[in-house]
N, C-alpha and C positions, 0 to 999 in steps of 0.2 A: 451430487458427485463432486469431489474436490478436484481442483485443478492446481497442479504444482508447477511453479515457475522459478527459474534461477534468480538470484539476487541481481545479477547484471541485467537480465532481461526485464525484470520488474522495474528497476531504476530507470531504464531506458523508456519503457512504456508509460510509466507514471510521470516521468520528468523530474525526479528527485535524485539526489546524490546517493551512492551506495553506502556512504558513511551513516546516513540517517537510518537506513534499514538495519545496518549493523548495530546501531544504538538501540533500536527497537528490540533487537534480539538480545542484547546485553541486559536490557531492562525487563526481560521476560514478557514483553508484550506480544511477540511473535514466537511461534514454535518452529524449530529448525528440523527439516527432514533430509535424510541422506540415503542414497541408493547404495546397495552393497557393491563394493569394488570401485566406486567413483568418488573423486575428491570434492566435486561440486555439491553445494548444499542448495536445498530448495525450500521455498516458502509456499504455504497454502494461500492461494489468491483470495479465496472467500474470507479467510481469517484476516488477511491484510485489509481488505475492503471494509470489514466490520470494525476494525480498530481505528479507522480514520473517521474523525468526527469534526463537524464545523465548530469554529470558535464562537461565532455569534449566530443568531437566527437572522440570516440575511433575507430570507424570503418575505418576512413581514415588513421590512424596511424599504424594499425596492418596489417602486411603482413602475411597471413596464409601460404604462401609458405615457410616461414622460420621455420615452426613448423611441427613435425610429427603428422599426424592426423590419 
């Protein structure tokens, strides 16, 4: 089941600026959803999470034995 969240709430929860999310919308990475009669637009949280990818494979480079946990 899809979970829809507003741009402002998503930016606050993830810790990024709303302009980054708007850029993703302009570049057609994210699909925008709107409820009838409301001005606020919503983003599918699952779609957002699947579009975020790591830059490098960090897991292979970090040895957790070197750090105090």
